N, C-alpha and C positions, 0 to 999 in steps of 0.2 A: 630188467625185463618186467613189464607190467603183467600182473596176474589177471587172467580172464575172469569175467563175471558170469560166463556161461556155465550152465550145469555140466557136471562131468559127462563125458562121452557125447556131448552135443557140439556139432560142427555146423554153424549156420551157413557155411559155404556149400554144404551138401543138401540144403533144404530144397533147392529147385532143380536138382539133377534128376529129372524125370526121364525115364526111358519109355517112349511111346510103344515100342515093340513089346516090352514087358507088360505094360498096362493092357495092351490088346490081348495078350496071352492070358492074363488074369481074367479079363472080361469074358473071353471065349470059354474058359473052363467054368466060370460061374454060370454063364448062360446055357451052356450045354447040359448042365445038371437039371435045368428046367426043360421039360418036354411038353410044351403047350401046343395042342393041336391047332392048326391053322395059322401059326405064327412062324415066320421064316427067320430063324435066329441068325442065319448067315447074312441076311439083308440088314438086320439090326446091327450086327457087328461091322459090316462094311460101312454103314452110315456112321457109326461111332468112330471108325478108323478115319474116315474123311473129316469128322469133326475135330479129332485130335490133330490131324495134319493142318487144318485151318488155324487152330489155336497156336500150334508150333510156328507156323508161318507168320502169324500176327506177332508173336513174341520175338521172332527173329527180326522182323521189320522194326519193331519198337526198340529193340536193343541196338540195331544199326543206327537208328535215329538218335538215341541217347549218346552213342559213341561219337557221332558226327557233331552233335551239340557240344559235347565236352571238348572235342578237338577245337572247335571254333572258339569256344570260351577261352581256351588256353592261348590261342593265337591272339585274341583281342587283349588279353591280359599282358602278354609279352609286348605287343605293340604299345600298349599304354605305358608300360615301364620304360620303353625306349623313348617315347615322346616326352615323358616326364623328365628323364635324364637330359634330353636336349634342351628343355625349358630351363633347367637349372644352369646349364652351361651358358645359355644366352642371357641369363638374368644379370642385369647390371645394377647393383644396389646403390651405386654412386650417381645414377641418373636422376633427372628432375622428378620429384614426387608426383606431380600431375601426370607426367609422361608414364611413369611406372604404373599409376592407377589405371590409366587408359589401356596400357598394355595388359595388365592383369585382368581387366574387365573383358577385353577382347579374347584373351586366352580362356577365361572361364566360360564365355559364351560358346567358343569353339568346342571346348571339352563337353559342355552340356549337349550341344547338337550331336557330337560324335557318340556320346553315351545313349542318346535317344535312338540314333541310327543302329547302334549295336543291339540295343534291346529289341527293336523292331525286327532286325534280322534273326535274332535268336528265337523270338516268338514265332516268326514265320517258319523257321526250321522245325520247331517243336510241333506246330500245328500240322505241317506237312507229314511228319512222321506219324503223328496220331491218326491223321486221316487215312494214310496208307494201311495202318494196322486195322483200323475199323473196317476199311473196305474189304480186307481179306476175310474178316468174320462175316460181314454182310453178304458177301458173295456165297459163302458156304451156307448161310442161313437161307438164302434164296434157293440154292440147289436142294437143300433139305426139304423145303416146302414143296418143290416140284416132285421130289421123290415120294413124298407123302401123297400128293395128288395122284400120281401114277399108281401107287399101291391101292388107293381107295377106288380108283377107276377100274383097276384090274379085278378087285374083289367084288365089285357090283356087276360085273359082266356075267 
């Protein structure tokens, strides 16, 4: 068994186990200790709760995208191994050298085209997942701006 190089009592798998409810409770207790006249602490907390939800949704979308990408990469790798096995079965070392060279050139060209298609597909999948995650954050940002505008308008009346 390999010895861990992590410091004692440090578990990297627990680094990102954030509990949004616990975070909100901590923020609530911190903000409640400040009693600033004219500042609606519950509105600030509600806004922060929505921000945390948006980040959580974006992280979930990103994770699902990474999982789909990894699954597709695995499928591509398995298919590549199967196709390589078939090539070796069909390879005839006793055939004419010119014919073998032509066959190998054709196979190399097909493999190159397939690799490009696979890379394009994976890049599109990654881009789509990233776009969806960014969209979740952008939507919350726009909502936040509208909330601020509404508060400013209400304060100036």
